[in-house]
C-alpha positions in Angstrom: -12.3 18.9 5.3 -8.8 18.9 3.8 -7.3 22.1 2.5 -6.4 22.5 -1.2 -2.7 22.7 -0.5 -0.5 21.0 2.1 3.0 21.7 0.7 4.1 24.0 3.5 2.6 21.7 6.1 4.8 18.8 4.8 7.8 21.2 4.4 7.9 20.4 0.7 8.8 24.0 -0.2 11.8 23.9 2.2 13.0 20.6 0.6 12.9 18.8 3.9 10.6 16.1 2.5 13.2 15.3 -0.2 15.6 14.4 2.5 13.1 12.7 4.8 12.8 8.9 5.0 9.4 8.6 6.7 6.4 10.9 7.3 3.7 10.2 9.9 0.5 12.3 9.8 -2.0 12.4 12.6 -5.5 13.9 12.2 -8.2 14.5 14.6 -11.9 15.5 14.1 -12.0 14.3 10.5 -15.5 14.5 9.2 -17.1 11.3 10.4 -20.8 11.8 9.9 -22.6 8.7 8.7 -23.0 9.7 5.1 -19.3 10.7 4.9 -18.2 7.5 6.5 -20.2 5.4 4.1 -18.7 7.4 1.2 -15.2 6.9 2.6 -15.9 3.1 2.9 -16.7 2.9 -0.7 -14.1 5.2 -2.0 -10.7 6.3 -0.8 -11.1 9.2 1.7 -10.2 12.7 0.7 -7.4 13.1 3.2 -5.6 9.9 2.1 -6.0 10.9 -1.6 -4.6 14.4 -0.9 -1.5 13.2 0.9 -0.8 10.4 -1.6 -1.2 12.8 -4.5 1.2 15.3 -2.9 3.8 12.9 -1.6 4.0 10.3 -4.4 6.0 12.6 -6.7 8.7 12.7 -4.0 8.9 8.8 -4.0 6.8 8.4 -0.8 4.5 5.4 -0.6 1.7 4.9 1.9 2.9 2.2 4.2 0.0 1.9 6.6 -3.2 3.7 7.7 -5.6 3.3 10.5 -8.8 5.2 11.3 -11.3 5.3 14.2 -14.2 7.7 13.4 -12.5 11.1 13.2 -9.1 9.9 14.4 -6.7 9.2 11.5 -3.1 8.1 11.2 -1.1 7.7 8.0 2.4 6.5 7.6 4.5 7.1 4.5 8.1 6.1 3.6 10.4 6.3 0.7 9.8 3.3 -1.6 13.5 2.2 -1.4 13.0 1.6 2.4 10.0 -0.6 2.0 11.9 -3.9 2.2 13.2 -2.9 5.6 9.9 -1.9 7.1 8.5 -5.2 8.6 6.0 -6.5 11.1 3.6 -3.7 10.4 0.5 -3.7 12.7 -2.2 -1.2 13.7 -4.5 -0.9 16.7 -7.1 1.5 18.1 -8.6 2.2 21.5 -11.9 4.0 22.2 -12.2 6.0 25.4 -15.2 8.2 24.6 -18.4 7.5 26.6 -16.6 5.1 28.9 -14.9 3.3 26.1 -17.9 2.8 23.9 -17.4 5.7 21.5 -14.5 6.5 19.2 -14.7 10.3 19.2 -11.8 10.1 21.8 -9.0 7.6 22.1 -5.9 6.6 20.3 -4.8 4.9 17.0 -1.3 3.5 16.4 1.0 2.0 13.8 3.9 -0.1 14.9 6.7 -1.6 12.7 10.3 -2.7 12.6 12.5 -0.1 10.9 15.9 -1.5 9.9 15.6 -4.0 12.8 14.4 -1.5 15.4 10.9 -1.4 16.8 9.1 1.9 16.4 5.5 2.9 17.3 3.5 6.0 16.2 0.6 6.8 18.5 -2.0 9.5 17.6 -4.4 10.5 20.4 -7.4 12.7 20.9 -7.9 13.1 24.7 -10.8 14.7 26.6 -11.2 18.5 26.4 -11.6 21.3 29.0 -9.4 22.7 31.6 -10.7 20.6 34.5 -10.3 17.2 32.7 -6.6 16.9 33.3 -7.0 13.8 35.5 -9.3 12.2 32.9 -6.7 12.8 30.2 -4.2 11.0 32.4 -6.5 8.0 32.9 -7.4 7.8 29.2 -3.7 7.8 28.2 -3.0 5.0 30.7 -6.0 3.1 29.3 -4.6 3.4 25.7 -1.2 2.2 26.8 -2.7 -0.7 28.6 -5.2 -1.8 25.9 -3.1 -1.6 22.8 -1.3 -4.9 22.4 0.6 -6.3 19.4 1.4 -9.7 18.2 5.0 -11.0 18.2 7.8 -11.3 20.7 9.7 -8.1 19.8 7.3 -5.6 21.4 3.8 -6.4 22.7 2.9 -3.0 24.3 3.4 0.5 23.1 6.1 1.3 25.7 8.0 -2.0 24.8 9.1 -0.4 21.5 12.6 1.1 21.1 11.2 4.4 20.1 7.6 5.8 20.5 6.3 9.0 18.9 3.2 10.3 20.7 1.2 13.1 19.2 -2.2 14.5 18.5 -4.8 16.8 20.1 -3.9 16.0 23.7 -6.0 18.9 25.0 -3.8 20.0 27.8 -4.5 23.6 28.9 -2.8 26.5 30.6 -3.7 26.7 34.3 -4.2 29.6 36.8 -3.4 32.4 34.4 -6.1 34.8 33.2 -7.0 34.9 29.6 -6.0 38.5 29.3 -2.4 37.7 30.6 -2.2 34.7 28.2 -3.0 36.9 25.2 -0.6 39.6 26.4 2.2 37.0 26.7 1.4 35.8 23.2 1.4 39.3 21.7 4.6 40.2 23.6 6.3 37.0 22.6 7.1 36.0 26.2 5.9 32.5 25.8 8.2 31.1 28.5 6.0 32.7 31.1 3.2 30.3 30.0 5.3 27.1 29.9 5.4 26.5 33.7 1.6 26.7 33.8 1.1 24.2 30.9 -0.7 21.1 32.2 1.4 18.7 30.1 4.7 20.2 31.3 3.5 19.9 34.9 2.3 16.3 34.3 5.6 15.1 32.8 7.3 15.6 36.2 4.4 14.3 38.3 2.7 11.5 36.3 4.6 8.2 36.3 2.9 7.2 33.0 4.7 10.1 31.3 8.1 9.2 32.6 10.7 9.4 29.9 8.6 11.3 27.3 10.5 14.3 25.8 9.3 17.4 24.0 11.1 20.3 22.3 10.6 23.9 23.5 7.2 25.5 22.7 8.6 28.4 20.7 5.4 28.9 18.7 2.1 30.5 19.9 -0.7 28.3 21.4 -2.5 26.5 18.6 -6.0 26.5 20.2 -8.6 28.0 19.9 -9.1 30.1 16.7 -12.1 31.4 14.8 -12.3 29.1 11.8 -11.0 30.8 8.6 -8.9 33.4 10.6 -5.8 33.7 12.7 -7.8 35.3 15.5 -8.3 33.6 18.9 -11.8 32.6 20.0 -14.1 35.6 19.8 -17.3 33.7 20.7 -19.2 34.2 23.9 -17.2 31.3 25.5 -13.9 33.0 24.8 -11.8 30.0 25.5 -8.3 30.5 26.8 -5.5 29.9 24.2 -3.5 26.7 24.9 -1.0 24.3 23.4 -3.4 21.4 22.8 -1.6 20.0 19.8 1.7 18.3 20.8 4.4 16.0 19.5 6.5 14.0 22.1 8.8 11.0 21.9 10.3 8.4 24.2 13.4 6.2 23.8 13.3 2.8 25.6 15.7 2.9 28.4 18.7 0.5 28.0 17.9 -1.3 31.2 14.3 -2.1 30.3 15.0 -5.3 28.4 16.6 -3.5 25.5 18.2 -5.9 23.0 21.9 -5.6 22.2 22.8 -3.0 19.6 19.8 -0.8 20.5 21.4 1.1 23.3 23.0 3.5 20.8 19.7 4.8 19.5 19.4 8.6 19.6 16.8 11.2 18.5 17.4 14.8 17.7 14.6 17.2 17.1 15.5 19.5 14.2 12.2 21.5 14.0 9.1 22.0 16.1 6.6 24.6 14.8 3.0 25.4 14.0 1.6 26.5 10.7 -0.5 29.6 11.1 -1.4 29.7 7.4 -4.0 26.9 7.7 -7.4 28.1 8.7 -9.7 25.2 8.0 -9.9 24.3 11.7 -10.1 26.0 15.1 -6.7 24.4 15.7 -3.4 25.2 14.0 -1.4 22.2 12.7 1.9 21.3 14.4 4.9 19.7 12.7 8.2 18.3 13.9 11.3 17.0 12.1 13.5 14.4 13.7 16.9 12.8 13.0 17.0 9.2 14.3 20.3 7.4 14.6 20.6 3.6 15.0 23.6 1.9 16.5 23.0 -1.0 14.0 21.0 -1.4 10.8 19.5 -4.4 9.2 20.2 -3.7 5.5 19.6 -7.1 3.8 16.2 -7.3 2.2 14.2 -10.5 2.6 13.9 -10.8 -1.2 16.5 -9.6 -3.8 15.2 -8.9 -7.3 17.3 -8.6 -10.4 16.0 -7.0 -13.6 17.6 -5.7 -16.8 18.1 -1.9 -17.1 15.7 -1.7 -20.0 12.8 -3.7 -21.5 12.6 -2.8 -25.1 11.1 -6.1 -26.3 8.5 -8.3 -24.6 10.9 -11.3 -24.3 13.2 -9.1 -22.1 10.5 -9.0 -19.4 12.3 -11.6 -17.2 12.4 -11.2 -13.5 14.9 -13.1 -11.3 14.5 -13.1 -7.5 16.2 -14.8 -4.6 14.7 -15.2 -1.1 16.8 -14.9 2.1 17.2 -17.8 4.5 14.2 -17.9 6.9 11.9 -15.9 4.7 8.4 -17.2 5.0 7.1 -17.3 1.4 3.5 -17.9 0.5 2.0 -19.3 -2.7 0.0 -16.0 -2.9 3.1 -13.8 -3.0 3.3 -11.7 -6.2 5.7 -9.4 -8.0 4.2 -6.1 -9.0 5.3 -3.8 -11.8 5.0 -0.2 -10.5 5.4 3.1 -12.3 7.9 5.4 -10.5 5.7 7.7 -8.4 3.2 5.0 -7.3 1.1 5.7 -4.2 0.6 2.5 -2.3 1.5 -1.2 -2.7 -1.8 -2.0 -4.6 -1.1 0.8 -7.1 0.6 -1.6 -9.6 0.4 -1.6 -13.4 0.4 -5.4 -13.6 1.9 -8.3 -11.7 2.9 -11.9 -12.0 2.5 -14.6 -9.3 5.8 -15.4 -7.6 5.4 -19.1 -7.4 6.4 -22.2 -9.3 7.0 -25.9 -8.6 10.6 -25.2 -7.9 10.2 -22.3 -5.5 10.8 -24.4 -2.4 13.9 -25.8 -3.9 15.2 -22.3 -4.8 14.5 -21.1 -1.2 16.4 -24.0 0.3 19.4 -23.7 -2.0 19.4 -19.8 -1.9 19.1 -20.0 -5.7 17.6 -17.6 -8.1 14.0 -18.2 -9.2 12.5 -16.7 -12.4 9.2 -15.4 -13.6 8.2 -13.6 -16.8 5.6 -10.9 -17.6 3.5 -11.6 -20.7 3.4 -9.1 -23.5 -0.1 -7.9 -22.9 0.7 -7.3 -19.2 3.4 -4.8 -20.1 2.7 -1.1 -20.5 3.0 0.4 -23.9 5.2 3.4 -24.6 8.2 4.6 -22.6 8.4 5.1 -18.9 10.4 4.5 -15.7 9.2 1.5 -13.5 10.3 -0.5 -10.5 9.5 -4.1 -9.4 8.3 -5.0 -5.9 7.9 -8.4 -4.3 4.7 -8.3 -2.2 4.6 -10.7 0.7 1.2 -11.9 1.7 2.4 -13.1 5.1 3.7 -9.6 6.1 1.2 -7.6 4.0 4.1 -5.5 2.7 6.6 -5.1 -0.1 9.8 -7.0 0.9 11.9 -6.4 -2.1 12.3 -3.6 -4.7 14.5 -2.9 -7.7 16.1 0.3 -8.8 14.2 2.2 -11.4 14.5 0.7 -14.9 13.0 1.8 -18.2 10.3 0.1 -20.3 10.2 1.3 -24.0 7.8 -0.8 -26.0 6.3 0.4 -29.3 2.6 1.0 -29.2 0.7 -1.6 -31.1 -2.0 -0.6 -33.6 -3.5 -4.1 -33.6 -7.1 -4.4 -32.5 -8.1 -0.9 -33.3 -10.8 -2.1 -35.6 -11.8 -5.1 -33.6 -15.5 -5.9 -33.0 -16.8 -4.9 -29.6 -17.0 -8.4 -28.1 -17.1 -8.2 -24.3 -17.3 -11.5 -22.4 -18.6 -12.4 -19.0 -16.6 -15.2 -17.4 -17.7 -17.4 -14.5 -14.8 -18.8 -12.5 -15.2 -22.3 -11.2 -16.3 -22.5 -7.6 -13.0 -23.9 -6.5 -10.8 -21.4 -8.3 -9.1 -18.5 -6.7 -9.0 -15.0 -8.1 -5.5 -13.7 -8.9 -6.3 -10.4 -7.4 -4.4 -9.5 -4.2 -7.2 -7.2 -3.3 -9.5 -10.2 -2.7 -7.4 -12.0 -0.2 -7.9 -11.7 3.5 -7.0 -8.3 5.0 -6.2 -6.9 1.5 -9.1 -4.9 0.3 -8.3 -3.0 -2.8 -8.2 0.8 -2.5 -9.7 1.4 -5.9 -13.4 2.3 -5.8 -13.9 0.9 -9.4 -13.2 -2.7 -8.5 -16.0 -5.2 -8.8 -17.7 -6.1 -5.5 -18.8 -9.6 -6.6 -16.0 -11.9 -6.0 -17.0 -14.7 -8.4 -17.5 -12.5 -11.5 -15.0 -10.7 -13.7 -16.4 -8.5 -16.4 -13.8 -7.9 -19.1 -13.7 -4.4 -20.8 -14.7 -3.9 -24.4 -11.9 -4.5 -26.9 -11.8 -0.8 -27.7 -11.2 0.1 -24.1 -8.6 -2.5 -23.2 -5.7 -0.2 -23.9 -6.7 2.1 -21.0 -8.3 -0.6 -18.8 -6.7 -1.5 -15.5 -7.9 -4.8 -14.1 -8.1 -5.4 -10.4 -6.3 -8.7 -11.1 -2.6 -8.8 -11.9 -2.0 -9.5 -15.6 1.1 -11.6 -15.0 1.4 -15.0 -16.5 4.5 -17.1 -17.0 4.7 -16.9 -20.8 7.3 -15.8 -23.3 6.8 -13.3 -26.0 3.5 -14.8 -27.3 0.1 -14.7 -25.7 0.1 -18.2 -24.3 0.4 -19.0 -20.6 3.1 -21.2 -19.1 2.1 -24.7 -18.4 3.5 -27.2 -15.9 4.4 -30.6 -17.3 4.7 -33.8 -15.2 8.4 -34.8 -14.9 7.9 -38.0 -16.8 6.6 -36.1 -19.8 9.4 -33.5 -19.9 11.9 -35.5 -21.8 9.4 -36.7 -24.4 8.0 -33.2 -25.0 11.5 -31.7 -25.3 12.3 -34.2 -28.1 9.1 -33.4 -29.9 9.6 -29.7 -29.9 12.0 -28.8 -32.7 14.2 -25.9 -31.9 13.6 -22.8 -34.0 15.7 -19.7 -34.2 14.4 -16.6 -32.6 12.2 -14.6 -34.9 12.5 -10.9 -35.6 11.2 -8.8 -32.7 10.8 -12.0 -30.8 7.4 -12.9 -32.4 8.1 -15.0 -35.5 10.0 -17.9 -33.8 8.3 -20.8 -31.9 10.1 -22.6 -29.2 9.8 -24.7 -26.1 12.2 -23.5 -23.3 13.3 -25.0 -20.0 14.5 -22.5 -17.4 16.9 -23.2 -14.5 14.2 -23.6 -11.9 12.5 -26.4 -13.9 9.5 -24.6 -15.5 8.5 -25.3 -19.1 7.5 -22.3 -21.2 5.6 -23.2 -24.3 4.8 -20.9 -27.2 3.9 -21.3 -30.9 1.7 -23.9 -32.6 2.3 -26.9 -30.4 -0.2 -29.4 -28.9 0.0 -27.5 -25.6 -0.8 -24.2 -27.3 -3.9 -25.8 -28.8 -5.1 -27.2 -25.5 -8.8 -26.8 -25.1 -9.5 -24.2 -22.4 -12.2 -26.4 -21.0 -9.5 -28.9 -19.9 -7.7 -26.2 -17.9 -10.2 -25.7 -15.1 -12.5 -23.1 -16.6 -16.2 -23.2 -17.1 -17.6 -22.4 -20.6 -17.4 -18.7 -21.5 -20.8 -16.9 -21.9 -21.0 -14.6 -24.8 -22.9 -11.3 -24.4 -24.9 -10.8 -27.6 -26.4 -7.5 -28.7 -30.2 -7.6 -29.3 -31.8 -5.7 -32.1 -35.4 -4.9 -31.0 -36.5 -5.3 -34.7 -34.3 -8.0 -36.1 -33.9 -10.1 -33.0 -30.7 -11.8 -31.8 -27.6 -11.9 -34.1 -27.8 -15.3 -35.7 -24.2 -15.4 -36.9 -23.0 -15.3 -33.3 -25.3 -18.2 -32.4 -24.2 -20.2 -35.4 -20.5 -19.8 -34.3 -21.2 -20.1 -30.7 -20.0 -22.4 -27.9 -19.7 -25.4 -27.9 -20.6 -26.4 -31.5 -17.4 -25.1 -32.9 -14.0 -26.5 -32.3 -12.0 -24.2 -30.1 -8.4 -23.0 -30.4 -6.4 -20.3 -28.9 -6.9 -18.2 -32.0 -10.7 -18.4 -31.8 -12.4 -15.4 -30.3 -15.3 -17.6 -29.2 -12.9 -20.1 -27.6 -10.8 -17.5 -25.7 -11.6 -18.2 -22.1 -11.3 -14.7 -20.7 -11.7 -12.4 -23.7 -12.7 -11.9 -27.2 -9.3 -12.0 -28.9 -6.0 -13.9 -28.6 -4.6 -10.9 -26.7 -7.2 -11.4 -23.9 -6.5 -15.1 -23.2 -5.8 -15.6 -19.5 -5.9 -18.6 -17.2 -7.5 -18.6 -13.8 -5.2 -19.5 -10.9 -4.6 -23.2 -10.9 -5.6 -23.5 -14.5 -2.1 -24.6 -15.4 -2.4 -27.7 -13.1 -3.7 -30.8 -14.9 
């Protein structure tokens, strides 16, 4: 189980994490009993929660994670580096019980970092002194079995830089346990190095050729009595050993290395153990590296422009431009994140990054534009960033610098009637939640498990509610969604819409606007604003009525109910996704005629 504090393990007290760009964490023997695995499947596991809570204040975001039973690998990076971390893939290999059980094996995360291919491999190899040959075979199996998609680097050793770490279980040969403990107590660790199985294997096993490791200037990290700093006092009295190791390997220039990668270099700044942690019979090991690249890809796939402050809803305009060759998807979205967010799905709200003119903007390298609706914006004051999430690469490929949102808190709706609504989406509609798309399961345990149903919160709770679906819609200051008009209707509609000066605070004026990418934004009391929600691709809303066991159902709700009453955007009954105008929302595709 995780300890209560990991600040020293992550070198946060020394300030190293403030200067670090990436942090990789490998765990072995995480509690993987059946009841614990089921709980972790339903909720975020305790280890991930702990590290995200500790690292997010330092601007670290969880980039990727992979787990195989008790073997765990987490990769964090500073959020400003996210657009330059691409082609992220994971893999795992079981070697326990002849490859059928995952108590032993390896898990990996590979990715492109500023144009250079890196791989992080976390292993748990067979235990016991006499199993050195089995460890060699298992490591060779892991290297052979783990294959990645793409032409840049298919196998682990094809990457420009590999970090290999974990409970490798290599032991100290020949020497008696009494001499080993004497050397530890006398701080003459060098006399133990030449008998370390891994040091011997590096010079004799071809599979380990090129792997490097810093000097072992810390005491052996195995085996301790749990809760103490005392080596094994049980009847088995296992010999201390450096079982927990961190190694790295740079791809040789002659092994098909691409131009510009020959200048890659790695310097180990720190290699140590942490004796203060006593939750395991092992002591954790940490290393700090400085990696230098000969070249650096520093152009993000998507550039995002935003004003320095949003003080009024109509200022929530986002402009973005995609680089040549960027493979956009109609399911890409732009998320609004509070500074200190923990992972790419930890957004406050979002808006779909798609319009009829997107393809045109990509071809011409032009700026596209989307807007956040007023009710999708957080109230109060705070620092936020915007991130463009690419569905194709399953990562954030564009971020902004922090900017401020300072919107006055609205007192409207404090006395509204509790009027929750259950909405059924049409069978052909798609949910706007990124968490529902393939390979993107939301990390939040509170999200609905039934994909076709969305239960809106009560009106009193909406201020604190966080929907699993992004709140973004292309509308201006009002509460109406953006609608797409056929080209032949654009001219006529523009003539019908009389221009009106902007109202105070952006709320009293009504206007129809045409942006530079060809998208109509309609607000105010126009024929489009009064469009019947039933014509926009939604099924009728079902009202949840309260039942008095004595008086029976509330008749006034039935008398006003659907569909006997003419519906308008201002009608609580007619609102397709809520009980008040602030809760109107279109399902994806609803803007299409």
